[in-house]
C-alpha positions as CSV (number, residue, x, y, z in Angstrom):
1,M,122.5,128.6,84.1
2,Q,123.7,125.3,85.5
3,L,122.0,121.6,85.3
4,T,123.1,118.6,86.3
5,V,121.6,116.1,83.6
6,N,122.2,111.8,84.1
7,G,125.4,113.1,86.5
8,Q,127.0,115.3,84.4
9,S,127.2,119.4,84.9
10,H,126.5,121.4,82.2
11,T,126.3,125.5,81.9
12,V,123.6,126.7,79.1
13,D,123.3,130.4,78.1
14,V,119.8,130.0,76.8
15,E,116.2,132.0,77.7
16,D,115.0,131.3,80.8
17,D,111.6,130.3,79.0
18,M,113.3,127.5,76.8
19,P,111.5,124.3,77.2
20,L,113.8,121.9,79.0
21,L,113.2,119.5,76.2
22,W,114.6,121.8,73.9
23,V,117.4,122.6,76.2
24,L,118.7,118.6,76.3
25,R,118.0,117.9,72.7
26,D,119.6,121.0,70.9
27,E,121.8,122.4,73.1
28,L,123.5,119.0,75.0
29,G,122.1,116.8,72.3
30,I,120.6,114.3,74.5
31,T,118.4,112.8,72.1
32,G,116.2,109.9,74.1
33,V,113.9,112.5,74.9
34,K,111.1,113.2,72.6
35,Y,108.8,115.8,71.0
36,G,105.3,114.2,71.2
37,C,102.9,117.3,71.6
38,G,104.6,120.0,73.3
39,I,101.7,120.6,75.4
40,A,102.3,117.6,77.8
41,Q,99.6,115.3,77.1
42,C,101.3,112.7,75.7
43,G,104.4,112.1,77.7
44,A,107.4,111.2,75.1
45,C,109.3,114.1,76.5
46,T,108.9,112.5,80.5
47,V,112.4,112.9,82.4
48,H,112.9,113.1,86.1
49,M,113.7,116.2,87.4
50,D,114.9,116.0,90.8
51,G,113.3,112.9,91.5
52,V,109.9,113.8,89.9
53,A,108.8,112.7,86.6
54,V,108.1,115.8,84.8
55,R,107.0,117.0,81.0
56,S,109.7,118.3,79.6
57,C,108.0,119.9,77.3
58,Q,106.5,122.4,79.5
59,V,109.4,123.1,82.4
60,S,111.3,125.6,81.1
61,A,115.2,126.0,81.8
62,G,114.9,128.7,84.0
63,S,112.9,126.1,86.4
64,A,115.3,123.6,85.6
65,D,118.4,125.8,86.6
66,G,120.4,123.8,89.8
67,A,117.8,120.6,89.2
68,D,119.2,117.0,88.7
69,V,117.6,115.7,85.7
70,V,117.6,112.5,84.5
71,T,116.9,110.9,81.1
72,V,116.4,107.7,79.3
73,E,120.2,107.5,78.6
74,G,121.1,108.5,82.6
75,L,118.8,105.8,84.0
76,G,120.9,102.7,82.7
77,T,123.6,101.6,80.0
78,P,123.3,98.9,77.6
79,D,125.8,96.7,80.2
80,A,124.0,97.6,83.1
81,M,120.4,98.4,82.3
82,H,118.0,99.9,84.8
83,A,115.3,96.6,85.9
84,V,112.9,98.4,83.8
85,Q,114.9,99.2,80.7
86,Q,115.6,95.0,81.1
87,A,111.9,94.6,81.3
88,W,111.1,96.8,78.3
89,V,113.7,94.5,76.4
90,N,112.3,91.2,77.5
91,H,108.8,92.0,76.9
92,Q,109.4,93.3,73.6
93,V,107.4,96.2,74.4
94,A,108.4,98.8,71.8
95,Q,106.9,98.9,68.5
96,C,107.9,101.9,66.8
97,G,109.7,102.8,69.8
98,Y,108.8,107.1,69.8
99,C,107.1,107.0,73.0
100,Q,109.2,104.4,74.9
101,S,111.7,106.7,76.6
102,G,108.5,108.4,78.2
103,Q,107.2,105.6,79.1
104,I,110.2,104.0,80.6
105,M,110.9,107.1,82.9
106,Q,107.0,107.1,83.8
107,A,107.1,103.7,85.0
108,A,110.7,103.9,86.7
109,S,109.1,106.9,88.8
110,L,106.3,104.7,89.6
111,L,107.9,102.1,90.8
112,D,110.0,104.3,92.8
113,N,106.8,105.9,94.5
114,N,104.9,102.3,94.2
115,P,107.2,99.5,94.5
116,D,104.2,97.1,94.3
117,P,101.5,98.7,91.8
118,S,98.1,97.2,91.3
119,D,96.8,97.0,87.4
120,T,94.9,100.1,88.7
121,D,97.7,101.7,90.0
122,I,99.9,101.4,86.7
123,D,96.9,102.5,84.6
124,M,96.6,105.3,86.2
125,V,100.1,106.7,86.7
126,M,100.6,105.3,82.9
127,S,97.3,106.9,81.2
128,G,99.4,110.2,81.0
129,N,102.0,108.4,78.5
130,L,100.4,107.7,74.8
131,C,101.4,105.2,72.8
132,R,100.1,104.9,69.1
133,C,101.1,101.3,68.7
134,G,99.1,100.1,71.7
135,T,101.3,97.8,73.5
136,Y,99.7,98.9,77.1
137,P,99.4,95.0,77.4
138,R,103.0,95.1,77.5
139,I,104.1,97.8,79.4
140,R,101.8,96.9,82.0
141,A,103.4,93.2,82.3
142,A,107.0,95.1,81.8
143,I,106.5,96.8,84.7
144,K,105.3,94.1,86.9
145,T,108.5,92.3,85.7
146,A,110.6,95.5,87.2
147,A,108.5,95.5,90.2
148,A,109.4,92.1,90.8
149,T,113.2,92.4,90.1
150,L,113.8,95.7,92.3
151,K,112.4,93.4,95.0
152,E,114.8,90.9,94.7
153,T,117.7,93.5,94.7
């Protein structure tokens, strides 16, 4: 099957029902996407597939065949961070950091769909991404900062 991940084309020989999460991590070595719960309840495995935030633990490789997949590694680079990534750094959002790639991908999707989210909008969209460290106030502040930055560009 053929996947485009972070702008690069990959041919993978896996079972159609293999979760996209394992294709990314085990077959392609893309480890920014994390395994959290395996039942799409924590959001640690969030990636964009054809521009939509999805839980890669519940997306089959077969359904991703031909799709454009973006992980946190493809959102930006250390020298050219996406506005959400830069806001995460500026607000020192991460504590343990385990959930942060999924949080960042969900936040970027939120801002793609709603460039000026209210606190309620942020809370609703981000509620499926769990942070055991409880950095939710910093997550909300970072999203607001990223939204303002994106408006300026």
